[in-house]
N, CA, C and O atoms as a GROMACS GRO file, in nm:
protein
  348
    1UNK      N    1   7.374  -4.703  11.678
    1UNK     CA    2   7.481  -4.670  11.765
    1UNK      C    3   7.612  -4.704  11.696
    1UNK      O    4   7.624  -4.812  11.638
    2UNK      N    5   7.707  -4.618  11.702
    2UNK     CA    6   7.837  -4.645  11.642
    2UNK      C    7   7.946  -4.611  11.742
    2UNK      O    8   7.925  -4.535  11.836
    3UNK      N    9   8.061  -4.668  11.719
    3UNK     CA   10   8.173  -4.642  11.809
    3UNK      C   11   8.295  -4.609  11.726
    3UNK      O   12   8.311  -4.657  11.614
    4UNK      N   13   8.380  -4.528  11.783
    4UNK     CA   14   8.505  -4.494  11.716
    4UNK      C   15   8.615  -4.582  11.772
    4UNK      O   16   8.626  -4.601  11.894
    5UNK      N   17   8.697  -4.634  11.683
    5UNK     CA   18   8.807  -4.720  11.724
    5UNK      C   19   8.933  -4.667  11.660
    5UNK      O   20   8.936  -4.639  11.541
    6UNK      N   21   9.038  -4.653  11.739
    6UNK     CA   22   9.167  -4.606  11.689
    6UNK      C   23   9.234  -4.722  11.617
    6UNK      O   24   9.274  -4.820  11.680
    7UNK      N   25   9.247  -4.712  11.485
    7UNK     CA   26   9.304  -4.822  11.407
    7UNK      C   27   9.455  -4.833  11.426
    7UNK      O   28   9.513  -4.934  11.387
    8UNK      N   29   9.520  -4.735  11.486
    8UNK     CA   30   9.664  -4.738  11.509
    8UNK      C   31   9.699  -4.811  11.640
    8UNK      O   32   9.814  -4.850  11.662
    9UNK      N   33   9.601  -4.829  11.723
    9UNK     CA   34   9.625  -4.891  11.853
    9UNK      C   35   9.618  -5.043  11.840
    9UNK      O   36   9.522  -5.097  11.785
   10UNK      N   37   9.718  -5.112  11.891
   10UNK     CA   38   9.721  -5.258  11.886
   10UNK      C   39   9.705  -5.315  12.026
   10UNK      O   40   9.757  -5.261  12.124
   11UNK      N   41   9.635  -5.421  12.032
   11UNK     CA   42   9.618  -5.491  12.159
   11UNK      C   43   9.689  -5.625  12.146
   11UNK      O   44   9.664  -5.702  12.053
   12UNK      N   45   9.776  -5.651  12.240
   12UNK     CA   46   9.849  -5.777  12.239
   12UNK      C   47   9.797  -5.863  12.354
   12UNK      O   48   9.794  -5.821  12.469
   13UNK      N   49   9.757  -5.982  12.319
   13UNK     CA   50   9.710  -6.076  12.421
   13UNK      C   51   9.825  -6.170  12.452
   13UNK      O   52   9.881  -6.234  12.362
   14UNK      N   53   9.860  -6.178  12.578
   14UNK     CA   54   9.969  -6.265  12.622
   14UNK      C   55   9.908  -6.381  12.699
   14UNK      O   56   9.836  -6.362  12.796
   15UNK      N   57   9.940  -6.502  12.653
   15UNK     CA   58   9.892  -6.620  12.724
   15UNK      C   59   9.964  -6.629  12.857
   15UNK      O   60  10.086  -6.611  12.863
   16UNK      N   61   9.891  -6.657  12.964
   16UNK     CA   62   9.958  -6.673  13.094
   16UNK      C   63  10.045  -6.797  13.092
   16UNK      O   64  10.019  -6.892  13.018
   17UNK      N   65  10.149  -6.795  13.175
   17UNK     CA   66  10.235  -6.914  13.185
   17UNK      C   67  10.154  -7.026  13.248
   17UNK      O   68  10.071  -7.002  13.335
   18UNK      N   69  10.180  -7.149  13.205
   18UNK     CA   70  10.107  -7.260  13.266
   18UNK      C   71  10.139  -7.270  13.415
   18UNK      O   72  10.251  -7.241  13.457
   19UNK      N   73  10.042  -7.311  13.491
   19UNK     CA   74  10.063  -7.329  13.635
   19UNK      C   75  10.161  -7.442  13.656
   19UNK      O   76  10.162  -7.540  13.581
   20UNK      N   77  10.244  -7.431  13.758
   20UNK     CA   78  10.337  -7.540  13.785
   20UNK      C   79  10.261  -7.668  13.816
   20UNK      O   80  10.158  -7.667  13.884
   21UNK      N   81  10.313  -7.778  13.767
   21UNK     CA   82  10.250  -7.908  13.787
   21UNK      C   83  10.303  -7.968  13.916
   21UNK      O   84  10.423  -7.970  13.941
   22UNK      N   85  10.211  -8.016  13.998
   22UNK     CA   86  10.252  -8.082  14.122
   22UNK      C   87  10.332  -8.206  14.087
   22UNK      O   88  10.317  -8.262  13.978
   23UNK      N   89  10.417  -8.249  14.179
   23UNK     CA   90  10.497  -8.368  14.154
   23UNK      C   91  10.411  -8.485  14.110
   23UNK      O   92  10.304  -8.508  14.165
   24UNK      N   93  10.458  -8.556  14.013
   24UNK     CA   94  10.378  -8.668  13.962
   24UNK      C   95  10.385  -8.785  14.059
   24UNK      O   96  10.488  -8.812  14.120
   25UNK      N   97  10.274  -8.852  14.072
   25UNK     CA   98  10.265  -8.970  14.158
   25UNK      C   99  10.294  -9.091  14.072
   25UNK      O  100  10.243  -9.103  13.960
   26UNK      N  101  10.376  -9.181  14.123
   26UNK     CA  102  10.408  -9.304  14.051
   26UNK      C  103  10.338  -9.419  14.119
   26UNK      O  104  10.311  -9.416  14.239
   27UNK      N  105  10.308  -9.522  14.041
   27UNK     CA  106  10.235  -9.637  14.094
   27UNK      C  107  10.317  -9.765  14.080
   27UNK      O  108  10.377  -9.791  13.975
   28UNK      N  109  10.319  -9.842  14.186
   28UNK     CA  110  10.374  -9.977  14.183
   28UNK      C  111  10.253 -10.069  14.174
   28UNK      O  112  10.168 -10.068  14.264
   29UNK      N  113  10.244 -10.146  14.068
   29UNK     CA  114  10.126 -10.230  14.043
   29UNK      C  115  10.152 -10.375  14.083
   29UNK      O  116  10.265 -10.423  14.074
   30UNK      N  117  10.048 -10.442  14.125
   30UNK     CA  118  10.054 -10.584  14.156
   30UNK      C  119  10.044 -10.660  14.024
   30UNK      O  120   9.957 -10.630  13.942
   31UNK      N  121  10.132 -10.759  14.003
   31UNK     CA  122  10.127 -10.833  13.876
   31UNK      C  123  10.034 -10.954  13.880
   31UNK      O  124  10.018 -11.022  13.779
   32UNK      N  125   9.973 -10.982  13.996
   32UNK     CA  126   9.880 -11.094  14.009
   32UNK      C  127   9.948 -11.228  14.023
   32UNK      O  128   9.880 -11.331  14.031
   33UNK      N  129  10.080 -11.231  14.026
   33UNK     CA  130  10.153 -11.358  14.036
   33UNK      C  131  10.256 -11.355  14.149
   33UNK      O  132  10.358 -11.423  14.142
   34UNK      N  133  10.228 -11.277  14.253
   34UNK     CA  134  10.319 -11.270  14.367
   34UNK      C  135  10.429 -11.168  14.353
   34UNK      O  136  10.523 -11.166  14.432
   35UNK      N  137  10.419 -11.084  14.254
   35UNK     CA  138  10.521 -10.982  14.233
   35UNK      C  139  10.461 -10.845  14.211
   35UNK      O  140  10.340 -10.826  14.215
   36UNK      N  141  10.549 -10.751  14.188
   36UNK     CA  142  10.508 -10.613  14.163
   36UNK      C  143  10.574 -10.562  14.036
   36UNK      O  144  10.682 -10.608  13.998
   37UNK      N  145  10.509 -10.466  13.972
   37UNK     CA  146  10.564 -10.400  13.854
   37UNK      C  147  10.598 -10.258  13.896
   37UNK      O  148  10.510 -10.180  13.934
   38UNK      N  149  10.725 -10.224  13.890
   38UNK     CA  150  10.771 -10.092  13.931
   38UNK      C  151  10.738  -9.988  13.823
   38UNK      O  152  10.711 -10.025  13.709
   39UNK      N  153  10.740  -9.859  13.859
   39UNK     CA  154  10.706  -9.755  13.760
   39UNK      C  155  10.789  -9.760  13.632
   39UNK      O  156  10.742  -9.718  13.526
   40UNK      N  157  10.913  -9.810  13.640
   40UNK     CA  158  10.997  -9.818  13.519
   40UNK      C  159  10.973  -9.945  13.438
   40UNK      O  160  11.038  -9.967  13.336
   41UNK      N  161  10.878 -10.030  13.484
   41UNK     CA  162  10.846 -10.153  13.412
   41UNK      C  163  10.918 -10.276  13.465
   41UNK      O  164  10.884 -10.388  13.426
   42UNK      N  165  11.016 -10.257  13.553
   42UNK     CA  166  11.086 -10.371  13.611
   42UNK      C  167  10.992 -10.450  13.700
   42UNK      O  168  10.904 -10.394  13.765
   43UNK      N  169  11.010 -10.582  13.703
   43UNK     CA  170  10.928 -10.669  13.787
   43UNK      C  171  11.013 -10.721  13.901
   43UNK      O  172  11.130 -10.756  13.884
   44UNK      N  173  10.952 -10.726  14.019
   44UNK     CA  174  11.021 -10.778  14.138
   44UNK      C  175  10.931 -10.879  14.206
   44UNK      O  176  10.808 -10.874  14.194
   45UNK      N  177  10.992 -10.972  14.279
   45UNK     CA  178  10.918 -11.072  14.354
   45UNK      C  179  10.913 -11.029  14.500
   45UNK      O  180  11.015 -10.994  14.559
   46UNK      N  181  10.793 -11.032  14.557
   46UNK     CA  182  10.773 -10.994  14.696
   46UNK      C  183  10.809 -11.112  14.786
   46UNK      O  184  10.771 -11.226  14.757
   47UNK      N  185  10.883 -11.085  14.894
   47UNK     CA  186  10.920 -11.193  14.986
   47UNK      C  187  10.813 -11.210  15.095
   47UNK      O  188  10.711 -11.141  15.093
   48UNK      N  189  10.837 -11.301  15.188
   48UNK     CA  190  10.738 -11.334  15.292
   48UNK      C  191  10.704 -11.215  15.381
   48UNK      O  192  10.593 -11.209  15.435
   49UNK      N  193  10.795 -11.121  15.397
   49UNK     CA  194  10.769 -11.006  15.484
   49UNK      C  195  10.699 -10.893  15.408
   49UNK      O  196  10.665 -10.790  15.467
   50UNK      N  197  10.678 -10.912  15.277
   50UNK     CA  198  10.612 -10.809  15.197
   50UNK      C  199  10.707 -10.711  15.132
   50UNK      O  200  10.664 -10.621  15.060
   51UNK      N  201  10.836 -10.729  15.156
   51UNK     CA  202  10.937 -10.643  15.096
   51UNK      C  203  10.992 -10.706  14.970
   51UNK      O  204  10.951 -10.815  14.930
   52UNK      N  205  11.085 -10.636  14.908
   52UNK     CA  206  11.148 -10.689  14.786
   52UNK      C  207  11.280 -10.619  14.760
   52UNK      O  208  11.307 -10.512  14.814
   53UNK      N  209  11.359 -10.681  14.675
   53UNK     CA  210  11.488 -10.624  14.635
   53UNK      C  211  11.473 -10.554  14.501
   53UNK      O  212  11.416 -10.609  14.407
   54UNK      N  213  11.524 -10.432  14.495
   54UNK     CA  214  11.523 -10.355  14.370
   54UNK      C  215  11.629 -10.410  14.275
   54UNK      O  216  11.721 -10.479  14.319
   55UNK      N  217  11.617 -10.382  14.146
   55UNK     CA  218  11.719 -10.428  14.050
   55UNK      C  219  11.861 -10.384  14.086
   55UNK      O  220  11.958 -10.450  14.048
   56UNK      N  221  11.874 -10.271  14.158
   56UNK     CA  222  12.008 -10.222  14.195
   56UNK      C  223  12.061 -10.287  14.323
   56UNK      O  224  12.170 -10.254  14.369
   57UNK      N  225  11.983 -10.380  14.381
   57UNK     CA  226  12.026 -10.452  14.501
   57UNK      C  227  11.975 -10.393  14.631
   57UNK      O  228  11.986 -10.458  14.735
   58UNK      N  229  11.920 -10.273  14.629
   58UNK     CA  230  11.866 -10.211  14.751
   58UNK      C  231  11.737 -10.281  14.790
   58UNK      O  232  11.664 -10.332  14.705
   59UNK      N  233  11.710 -10.283  14.920
   59UNK     CA  234  11.591 -10.353  14.971
   59UNK      C  235  11.481 -10.254  15.006
   59UNK      O  236  11.506 -10.150  15.067
   60UNK      N  237  11.358 -10.286  14.968
   60UNK     CA  238  11.239 -10.208  15.001
   60UNK      C  239  11.164 -10.286  15.109
   60UNK      O  240  11.127 -10.402  15.089
   61UNK      N  241  11.142 -10.221  15.222
   61UNK     CA  242  11.078 -10.285  15.337
   61UNK      C  243  10.931 -10.246  15.344
   61UNK      O  244  10.895 -10.130  15.320
   62UNK      N  245  10.846 -10.341  15.377
   62UNK     CA  246  10.704 -10.313  15.400
   62UNK      C  247  10.685 -10.295  15.550
   62UNK      O  248  10.729 -10.378  15.629
   63UNK      N  249  10.617 -10.185  15.590
   63UNK     CA  250  10.598 -10.160  15.733
   63UNK      C  251  10.466 -10.218  15.783
   63UNK      O  252  10.389 -10.275  15.705
   64UNK      N  253  10.439 -10.203  15.912
   64UNK     CA  254  10.319 -10.261  15.973
   64UNK      C  255  10.189 -10.207  15.914
   64UNK      O  256  10.088 -10.277  15.914
   65UNK      N  257  10.192 -10.084  15.865
   65UNK     CA  258  10.069 -10.026  15.808
   65UNK      C  259  10.045 -10.074  15.665
   65UNK      O  260   9.940 -10.046  15.606
   66UNK      N  261  10.142 -10.147  15.609
   66UNK     CA  262  10.129 -10.198  15.472
   66UNK      C  263  10.197 -10.111  15.369
   66UNK      O  264  10.196 -10.144  15.250
   67UNK      N  265  10.256 -10.000  15.411
   67UNK     CA  266  10.326  -9.911  15.318
   67UNK      C  267  10.465  -9.965  15.288
   67UNK      O  268  10.520 -10.043  15.365
   68UNK      N  269  10.519  -9.923  15.175
   68UNK     CA  270  10.655  -9.960  15.137
   68UNK      C  271  10.748  -9.844  15.169
   68UNK      O  272  10.720  -9.730  15.135
   69UNK      N  273  10.860  -9.874  15.234
   69UNK     CA  274  10.959  -9.773  15.267
   69UNK      C  275  11.078  -9.789  15.173
   69UNK      O  276  11.152  -9.887  15.181
   70UNK      N  277  11.094  -9.692  15.084
   70UNK     CA  278  11.200  -9.699  14.984
   70UNK      C  279  11.334  -9.661  15.044
   70UNK      O  280  11.338  -9.590  15.145
   71UNK      N  281  11.443  -9.708  14.986
   71UNK     CA  282  11.577  -9.677  15.037
   71UNK      C  283  11.607  -9.526  15.041
   71UNK      O  284  11.690  -9.483  15.121
   72UNK      N  285  11.542  -9.446  14.956
   72UNK     CA  286  11.568  -9.302  14.954
   72UNK      C  287  11.487  -9.226  15.059
   72UNK      O  288  11.495  -9.104  15.066
   73UNK      N  289  11.409  -9.299  15.141
   73UNK     CA  290  11.330  -9.237  15.247
   73UNK      C  291  11.186  -9.210  15.209
   73UNK      O  292  11.106  -9.175  15.296
   74UNK      N  293  11.151  -9.225  15.083
   74UNK     CA  294  11.012  -9.206  15.040
   74UNK      C  295  10.927  -9.322  15.090
   74UNK      O  296  10.976  -9.431  15.117
   75UNK      N  297  10.798  -9.294  15.102
   75UNK     CA  298  10.704  -9.396  15.150
   75UNK      C  299  10.592  -9.411  15.049
   75UNK      O  300  10.527  -9.313  15.012
   76UNK      N  301  10.569  -9.534  15.004
   76UNK     CA  302  10.462  -9.564  14.908
   76UNK      C  303  10.346  -9.624  14.985
   76UNK      O  304  10.361  -9.723  15.057
   77UNK      N  305  10.228  -9.564  14.969
   77UNK     CA  306  10.111  -9.608  15.046
   77UNK      C  307  10.022  -9.697  14.960
   77UNK      O  308  10.016  -9.680  14.838
   78UNK      N  309   9.953  -9.794  15.023
   78UNK     CA  310   9.862  -9.881  14.948
   78UNK      C  311   9.756  -9.798  14.876
   78UNK      O  312   9.705  -9.700  14.930
   79UNK      N  313   9.722  -9.840  14.754
   79UNK     CA  314   9.625  -9.765  14.673
   79UNK      C  315   9.485  -9.826  14.675
   79UNK      O  316   9.395  -9.775  14.609
   80UNK      N  317   9.466  -9.935  14.751
   80UNK     CA  318   9.335  -9.999  14.756
   80UNK      C  319   9.309 -10.093  14.640
   80UNK      O  320   9.202 -10.152  14.631
   81UNK      N  321   9.406 -10.106  14.550
   81UNK     CA  322   9.394 -10.196  14.434
   81UNK      C  323   9.511 -10.293  14.429
   81UNK      O  324   9.554 -10.334  14.322
   82UNK      N  325   9.562 -10.328  14.547
   82UNK     CA  326   9.676 -10.419  14.563
   82UNK      C  327   9.806 -10.362  14.508
   82UNK      O  328   9.901 -10.436  14.485
   83UNK      N  329   9.811 -10.232  14.486
   83UNK     CA  330   9.932 -10.164  14.442
   83UNK      C  331   9.968 -10.056  14.542
   83UNK      O  332   9.914 -10.051  14.653
   84UNK      N  333  10.059  -9.968  14.502
   84UNK     CA  334  10.108  -9.862  14.590
   84UNK      C  335  10.125  -9.733  14.512
   84UNK      O  336  10.157  -9.734  14.393
   85UNK      N  337  10.102  -9.621  14.580
   85UNK     CA  338  10.124  -9.489  14.522
   85UNK      C  339  10.246  -9.428  14.589
   85UNK      O  340  10.257  -9.425  14.712
   86UNK      N  341  10.338  -9.381  14.506
   86UNK     CA  342  10.465  -9.327  14.556
   86UNK      C  343  10.482  -9.182  14.512
   86UNK      O  344  10.439  -9.142  14.404
   87UNK      N  345  10.545  -9.102  14.599
   87UNK     CA  346  10.570  -8.962  14.562
   87UNK      C  347  10.675  -8.950  14.453
   87UNK      O  348  10.707  -8.839  14.411
   0.00000   0.00000   0.00000
């Protein structure tokens, strides 16, 4: 069996554009010494209410469910490993 192929015809393969990436989740980790490590590497000390002051002076409050409420309105939820996942 043989086939005829037009040698003048070119086929161009175009790679599809990558799918958009969903927003990355950031993690606030527990440092094991009463503090937390923020996504940028800064360390903060947690107070008695479970909140803490950011390096810029803004306060992060911990709510009754254990989540952290950031000054920008975002909410970081506990990750089950003594840390938090933030949008």
